[in-house]
C-alpha positions in Angstrom: 0.0 0.0 0.0 2.8 2.4 0.9 4.4 1.6 -2.5 1.2 2.4 -4.3 0.8 5.7 -2.5 4.4 6.6 -3.3 3.8 5.9 -7.0 0.6 8.0 -6.9 2.6 10.8 -5.3 5.3 10.6 -8.0 2.6 10.6 -10.7 0.9 13.6 -9.1 4.1 15.6 -8.9 5.0 14.7 -12.5 1.6 15.7 -13.8 1.7 19.0 -11.8 5.1 19.9 -13.3 4.0 18.9 -16.8 1.0 21.2 -16.7 3.0 24.0 -15.2 5.1 24.1 -18.4 1.9 25.2 -20.3 1.6 28.3 -18.3 1.1 31.5 -20.3 -0.1 35.0 -19.3 -3.3 34.6 -21.3 -4.2 31.1 -20.1 -3.4 32.1 -16.5 -5.7 35.1 -16.6 -8.6 33.0 -18.0 -8.1 30.2 -15.5 -7.8 32.6 -12.6 -11.1 34.1 -13.5 -12.6 30.6 -13.8 -11.3 29.5 -10.4 -12.7 32.7 -8.7 -16.2 31.9 -10.0 -16.2 28.7 -7.8 -14.8 30.1 -4.5 -16.9 29.9 -1.4 -17.9 33.6 -1.4 -19.0 33.3 -5.1 -21.4 30.5 -4.2 -22.7 32.6 -1.4 -23.3 35.5 -3.7 -25.1 33.3 -6.2 -27.4 31.9 -3.5 -28.2 35.4 -2.1 -29.1 36.7 -5.6 -31.3 33.7 -6.4 -33.0 33.7 -3.0 -33.7 37.4 -3.3 -35.1 37.0 -6.8 -37.3 34.1 -5.7 -38.6 36.0 -2.7 -39.5 38.9 -5.0 -41.1 36.6 -7.5 -38.7 37.6 -10.2 -37.7 34.8 -12.6 -34.7 35.7 -14.8 -33.2 32.3 -15.1 -34.8 29.1 -16.5 -35.6 26.8 -13.6 -34.3 29.3 -11.0 -35.8 27.2 -8.1 -34.1 24.1 -9.4 -30.8 25.8 -9.5 -31.2 26.8 -5.9 -32.1 23.2 -5.1 -28.9 22.0 -6.9 -26.8 24.5 -4.9 -27.7 22.6 -1.7 -25.5 19.8 -3.0 -22.5 22.2 -3.4 -22.9 23.2 0.3 -22.8 19.5 1.2 -19.5 19.1 -0.7 -17.9 21.9 1.4 -19.0 20.3 4.7 -18.0 16.7 3.8 -14.9 17.8 1.9 -13.6 19.7 4.9 -14.0 16.7 7.1 -12.1 14.6 4.5 -9.3 17.3 4.4 -8.9 16.9 8.2 -8.4 13.2 7.8 -5.9 13.3 4.9 -4.0 16.4 5.8 -2.3 16.6 2.4 -0.1 19.6 1.6 -0.9 21.6 -1.5 1.6 21.3 -4.5 3.0 24.7 -4.0 3.6 23.9 -0.3 5.2 20.5 -1.0 7.2 21.3 -4.2 10.0 23.8 -4.0 10.0 24.4 -7.7 6.3 25.2 -8.1 4.6 28.5 -7.3 0.8 29.0 -6.8 -0.6 31.5 -9.3 -3.5 32.4 -7.0 -3.9 33.1 -3.4 -4.7 29.9 -1.8 -5.7 29.2 1.8 -3.2 27.1 3.7 -5.8 24.4 4.3 -5.2 20.9 3.0 -5.3 19.8 -0.6 -7.3 16.6 -0.8 -10.0 16.7 -2.1 -10.4 19.8 -4.3 -13.5 21.5 -3.0 -13.7 23.7 -6.1 -13.8 20.6 -8.2 -16.2 18.9 -5.8 -18.7 21.8 -5.6 -18.8 22.4 -9.4 -19.1 18.7 -10.1 -21.9 18.4 -7.5 -23.7 21.3 -9.1 -23.3 19.8 -12.6 -24.4 16.4 -11.4 -27.5 17.7 -9.6 -28.6 19.8 -12.6 -28.1 16.8 -14.9 -30.2 14.6 -12.6 -33.0 17.1 -12.5 -32.8 17.6 -16.3 -32.0 21.3 -16.1 -31.4 22.9 -19.5 -28.1 24.5 -18.3 -26.6 21.2 -17.2 -24.3 20.9 -20.2 -22.9 24.5 -19.9 -22.4 24.0 -16.2 -20.5 20.8 -17.0 -18.2 22.7 -19.3 -17.7 25.3 -16.6 -17.0 22.6 -14.0 -14.4 21.0 -16.3 -12.6 24.4 -16.7 -12.7 25.1 -13.0 -11.3 21.7 -12.3 -8.4 22.0 -14.7 -7.7 25.5 -13.4 -6.9 24.1 -9.9 -4.1 21.9 -11.3 -2.9 24.5 -13.7 -2.7 27.2 -11.0 -0.6 24.9 -8.8 -3.1 24.5 -5.9 -4.1 20.9 -6.4 -2.7 17.6 -7.6 -4.4 15.5 -10.2 -5.6 13.0 -7.5 -7.1 15.8 -5.5 -9.2 16.6 -8.6 -10.3 13.0 -9.0 -11.2 12.9 -5.3 -13.2 16.1 -5.8 -15.0 14.6 -8.8 -16.0 11.5 -6.8 -17.2 13.6 -3.9 -19.1 15.9 -6.2 -20.9 13.1 -8.0 -21.9 11.6 -4.6 -23.1 15.0 -3.3 -24.8 15.8 -6.6 -27.0 12.7 -6.1 -28.2 14.2 -2.9 -30.5 16.4 -5.0 -32.7 13.4 -5.4 -33.6 13.4 -1.7 -34.3 17.1 -1.3 
């Protein structure tokens, strides 16, 4: 088991360094913007706007109530994901690799799983399960946000896979709400 984890760690480091070679000013700008759209405060803003619109009876988005329902799943990813982070206590790539810099401000919390990836994947999964017309576009956004976390140096590839699995699990929670 230790050997398997060592190989996974080597693969993660190699993948991180390989992707870091693709960094350009233009791509970095785009991926920074993408990653900011999935931060905790951004989700809070989205919820406040949608709740306010719903309370005022204003419908500006197709299936606005369903979007709010799907956002419950993103909240669950942050709760469950933070518990998982406390168990694994994995350092972020820019903290563990001397030759890698983070291109965005990143909290010093742990790396596994990626909560940006988990929350966007949960939102996508929930919208897909409730047949919302925006599901495909949210899936594209989730993929971009997920890649941004590796590119920007704040997560390993296995953190992203962990986030995807957590997101799919939490996205299915929409079925019980």
